[in-house]
Backbone bond lengths (Angstrom), bond angles and torsions (degrees), N, CA, C in turn:
res aa  C-N    CA-C-N  psi(-1)  N-CA   C-N-CA  omega(-1)  CA-C   N-CA-C  phi
1 M - - - 1.454 - - 1.531 109.17 -
2 S 1.299 115.79 136.53 1.458 121.01 -178.03 1.526 111.38 -76.86
3 E 1.317 115.08 145.60 1.462 120.50 175.61 1.526 111.11 -93.48
4 I 1.327 117.05 -5.30 1.455 121.62 -178.00 1.524 108.24 -93.77
5 P 1.336 118.39 115.20 1.462 119.70 -179.61 1.532 111.19 -73.91
6 S 1.297 115.52 149.11 1.454 120.59 177.17 1.533 109.42 -63.25
7 P 1.332 116.70 138.46 1.461 119.36 177.58 1.529 112.88 -80.89
8 C 1.313 117.45 3.64 1.468 121.72 -178.30 1.533 110.18 -57.26
9 T 1.335 115.58 132.87 1.459 121.16 179.36 1.522 111.80 -106.80
10 G 1.338 115.95 -0.62 1.459 119.89 -178.23 1.519 113.06 84.94
11 I 1.322 116.96 0.72 1.465 121.58 175.75 1.526 106.02 -102.80
12 C 1.315 115.93 77.91 1.459 121.82 -171.09 1.524 110.96 -91.25
13 T 1.327 115.18 77.05 1.459 121.65 -179.78 1.514 108.35 -132.34
14 L 1.335 116.58 127.53 1.456 120.51 179.93 1.520 110.34 -92.72
15 N 1.321 115.63 139.35 1.459 120.14 174.42 1.534 108.10 -82.82
16 P 1.323 119.50 178.49 1.472 120.68 -178.55 1.539 113.97 -59.94
17 E 1.325 118.29 -22.87 1.469 121.37 177.77 1.528 111.56 -85.13
18 R 1.322 117.34 4.41 1.466 124.84 -179.80 1.524 112.05 65.93
19 I 1.327 114.49 39.49 1.463 122.05 175.22 1.525 107.10 -116.04
20 C 1.322 116.26 132.55 1.458 120.67 -178.79 1.532 109.96 -67.03
21 I 1.317 116.04 129.40 1.467 119.27 179.53 1.528 111.81 -74.86
22 G 1.315 117.52 -15.45 1.464 120.96 179.17 1.517 113.27 -83.91
23 C 1.347 116.50 -48.73 1.471 119.30 -173.91 1.520 114.21 -112.64
24 G 1.324 118.23 -14.45 1.456 120.89 178.88 1.513 115.11 85.92
25 R 1.346 117.30 1.19 1.465 119.36 178.99 1.528 110.80 -82.57
26 T 1.335 114.76 151.93 1.456 120.16 174.10 1.532 108.25 -77.34
27 L 1.316 115.79 164.80 1.463 120.12 178.02 1.525 110.26 -58.75
28 S 1.312 117.11 -40.00 1.458 120.14 -179.77 1.533 111.51 -67.75
29 E 1.323 118.32 -38.47 1.464 121.07 177.76 1.528 111.30 -65.26
30 I 1.314 116.53 -37.22 1.469 120.20 177.22 1.530 109.61 -62.49
31 G 1.319 116.48 -43.97 1.464 121.06 179.34 1.513 113.55 -66.84
32 E 1.324 116.87 -33.93 1.471 121.87 -178.93 1.525 113.23 -77.58
33 W 1.325 117.41 -20.06 1.464 122.00 -170.39 1.523 113.15 -52.29
34 I 1.304 117.44 -47.01 1.474 121.19 -173.63 1.531 112.92 -60.49
35 S 1.340 117.80 -31.49 1.464 119.91 -177.34 1.530 112.93 -107.37
36 A 1.318 117.88 2.45 1.467 121.50 -177.82 1.524 111.40 -74.25
37 S 1.322 115.11 147.00 1.468 120.44 174.08 1.535 108.02 -72.96
38 D 1.321 116.53 168.12 1.463 119.74 178.07 1.529 110.87 -60.22
39 E 1.332 117.09 -38.79 1.470 120.10 178.70 1.529 110.47 -63.87
40 Q 1.325 117.22 -43.11 1.462 120.47 177.77 1.531 110.51 -63.43
41 K 1.326 116.82 -39.27 1.469 120.64 178.72 1.524 110.59 -63.72
42 R 1.330 117.32 -40.71 1.471 120.19 176.49 1.527 110.59 -60.35
43 E 1.321 116.63 -41.70 1.466 121.06 179.04 1.528 110.91 -65.26
44 I 1.323 116.88 -41.83 1.465 121.19 178.79 1.527 110.05 -62.32
45 V 1.328 116.70 -45.98 1.468 120.84 -179.44 1.535 110.19 -62.52
46 A 1.318 117.29 -42.61 1.462 120.54 179.67 1.525 111.12 -62.67
47 A 1.325 117.02 -43.82 1.462 120.93 179.53 1.528 110.54 -66.18
48 A 1.330 116.78 -41.05 1.466 121.21 -179.49 1.530 110.88 -64.55
49 C 1.318 117.28 -38.34 1.466 120.94 179.29 1.528 111.17 -62.59
50 K 1.311 116.62 -34.54 1.466 120.93 178.54 1.523 111.80 -70.90
51 R 1.335 116.48 -29.72 1.466 121.21 -178.51 1.503 113.91 -85.85
52 K 1.315 115.93 -31.27 1.462 120.85 -172.37 1.525 111.22 -68.64
53 P 1.330 117.15 128.06 1.452 118.92 178.29 1.524 110.79 -65.02
54 R 1.298 116.00 143.31 1.474 120.32 178.35 1.515 109.62 -82.33
55 S 1.308 115.45 143.62 1.472 121.05 -179.16 1.510 110.63 -82.69
């Protein structure tokens, strides 16, 4: 079981660049999440944080 929680916020809507407006992940990162290692999940979360617009 992974110790890295999903960054999903429940706002599952993709913008025209195919990036979720809720969590900042790309469509491919969302699909990879279930089989990603903890290290890969950390990388995905870090990349998503850089993409996600600040409130």
